[in-house]
N, C-alpha and C positions, 0 to 999 in steps of 0.2 A: 618597699618604701619605709624610709626612716621616719617615724612620728615623734615629735617633740611636743609635748603638752606643757603649755604655760598657763599662768594664772589669768591674765587678762590682756587686753589690747596693748598696753604699754609694754609688757614684757615681750609679747609677740614682736613688737617693733624693734625692741632692743636686742633679741635674738637674731632676728633677720638682719639688722645692720651689722651686727658682729660678725655674722656668718659671711655676708657679702664683703664685708672690709677685709676679712682675712683672704677671701679668694683673690680680690684685687691686689693685695699686697704680694701675693705669691706669683702671679702671673706677670709676664713681661709686657704684653699687649693685650689687657683683658677686653674681651667682647662681652657686654652685658645686656641682657634683654630685660626691658623694663615694662611696668604695667601701670595703668592710671586707676581712678576710683578713689574711695575713701580708705581701702585697706592698706595701701602702701605708704600713706601720708606720714605716718609716725616713723616708719624707717627711713624715709627721705629726710625728715628733720633731723633724725640721729645722724645720718651720714653727713649732713651739712655741718652739724657741730663738730664732727670728727675732722672735716676738711677745714673749717675755720680755726681749730685749735692746732692745725699742723700734724695730725695723726694720720692723715688719709689724703692722698693726692689722687685726682682723676685726669691728669694731664696726658696719661698714655692710654686712658680708657676710651673705647669706641661704644656707643650705645645704640640699641635698635628698640623702639617701642613696638608693643604688639599690634596697635590698631589706631584708626582715626575715623572720625564721622565723615560720611560722603556729604559735600555741599557746604561744609564749614571752611572758611578761610582761616589761615594761621592766627590772624588778629582776633577772631571771634573768641570771646572769653569762655564759650563752652567747648572749643576746639581742643583736643588732647594736647596739641603743640602748645597752646597757650597754657593749659594746665601744668606741663611738664616744665616750661620755662619759669612759671610763676612759683611752682612748689618746690623745684629742684634745680634746674640748670643754671638760672640766673644767680645761684648763691654758691656755686662751687667752681673749681678751676678747670672743668672739662673744656676743651677747645670746642667751639660751636660747630666747626666743621666735622667734628667727630659724632655729632648728635644726629640720629636719623629716626623720622617718623613718616608714615606714608603720608602723601599729600592727598586729602579728601577732595581738594577742590581742582584736582588736574582735569585737563580737557579730555585726555584719553585715559580712563580709569584702568583698562585692561593692561595698557602699557606701563603705568604706574606700578601695577602689581608685579609685572615681569621685572621691572627695574629693581624694585624692593628685593626681590628674591635674589638678584644678581649682587646687590650690594651686600647682602648677607653672605653668600657664598664667597665673594671676593675677600671678605673680611675673615674667612676661615670658620664661619659659622659661630653661634653663640656658646661662650663658655658657661655662663650661668644665667638662666632665664628666670625672672620672678614672674609668678602667676597668681591670680586669684581664681575663684570659682564662682559661677552664678548659681542661683537657687535652682535652675533647670539643668546644671552640670556643664553649662557652657565654659570654655577655656578661651581666653582672648574673646572675640565675638563669634566663635564658631559654635553655633546653635545646634541643638539636637538634629540629628539627621546629616550633619556635615561629614563627608567622607574622611575616614582616617587618612587618606592619601592626598588630601588637600594641601596645595601651596598657597602663598598669599592670593587673596581673592576678595571680590565684592561679596558681601553677604546681606540678605534681607534680615533684618533684626526682628526677633520674636517679640510679641506685644509684652510679654512678662519683662523682658529686657528693657524695652522702651519705659515701660511703668516704672522699673526700678530706677531708672536714670532720670526720671522726670523731675526729681527733687532739684535737680541742678538747672533746670529751664524754668521760664516763667510759665509755661503751659504745656500740656501733653502734645499739642499741635505742634510745638517747636521743636520736639525730639526728632532728630533724624530717623528715617526709616531704613537707612542702609549704612554701612561702614566698610572700610578696607580693613581687612585682618589678616594677620600671619596666619597661615594654614596649619592644620594639626601635624602633618608630616614635618613641616618647617620647625614647629615647636619641638617635636620629638627629636629632631637631629642636634639640639642643644646638649652639651656635654653634661650639664647638671641642670636640675629644675628645683626651685624652691617655691612651694605652693603655701601661700599665707591665707588662713581662714580664721575670722573673727566673728563672733556675735551669734545669738540663737537663731537668726534668719538663716544661717548657713548650716544649721545642725542636721537638717534632713539630708542636704546634699553631701556632707562629710561622712554621715554614717553610711550612705549608700556606696560612697567610694571605697570606703575601708572594709565594709562588711559584705557587699554584693560581689561575688567573685565574677560576674558576667561582665564581659568587655563588650560594649555595644556602642554604635554610633548614635543610639537615642540618648546616651548619657556620654557626652564627649569626653568628660574627665576621666572615664574608666581607662581610656587609653594609656593614662599615666602608669597603670600597673605593669605595662609592657617596658616601661623605660627602666635602666638599670641604676640610675642615680637621682632619685627623687627624695626630697626632704619636705615633709609637711610640718609647718609650725601653726599650731592650733590653740585657741585659748579655751578655757573651761566651758564657756557658753556654747561655743561651736562643737564641743566634744560631747555635749550633753546627751545625745541620743546613740553614742558609741557605746556598745556592751563593753563593760570593763572585764 
């Protein structure tokens, strides 16, 4: 794993956007995997600025998001579809037909998972996947105990994950208990992975990822050690517990 230590969230966002922009410009038909949450917001803002200045185009880009809550319609302000449109897609020149997220409101969730997997494989798999990490080591919504062999699937969300996301909802009761998530094996098929980590709340998880050599399904992010092309961009607060 290539580890890039930066000063703060802003520098992490800058480095991530520069890295992703370079990859998009080098590839003819880039397939980019995207994440939600607060961590990538700065990166998205930087990419929007590059697009608006004419420095970067998304016209030939296809995107796949990692996950979506089960039971939320696209128009729900707490859905990841709404988030991505509001924070990113509505502000760049990506064709909306090239934008893909799981449908958490699908009548047949198992079929939705299979269909999403086929979309990814038909696109030639993901060239660059952007990831974050949960405090319990989850990547996407793959909670501890998720098999490394998992494909896109419906997952029961850990209470700690729901609590971490409760700030986006009016109450804990409103936080969905399930999500559709890209599976670990699906993520590992990405040609390159960029892991963004910011803040002291992620310091324990990052230290465990970097310093504990054990690869275990109890700590899903540990599987990233087996990938040949992973770049971690982490700020000083996130790196605080990593032995120098």
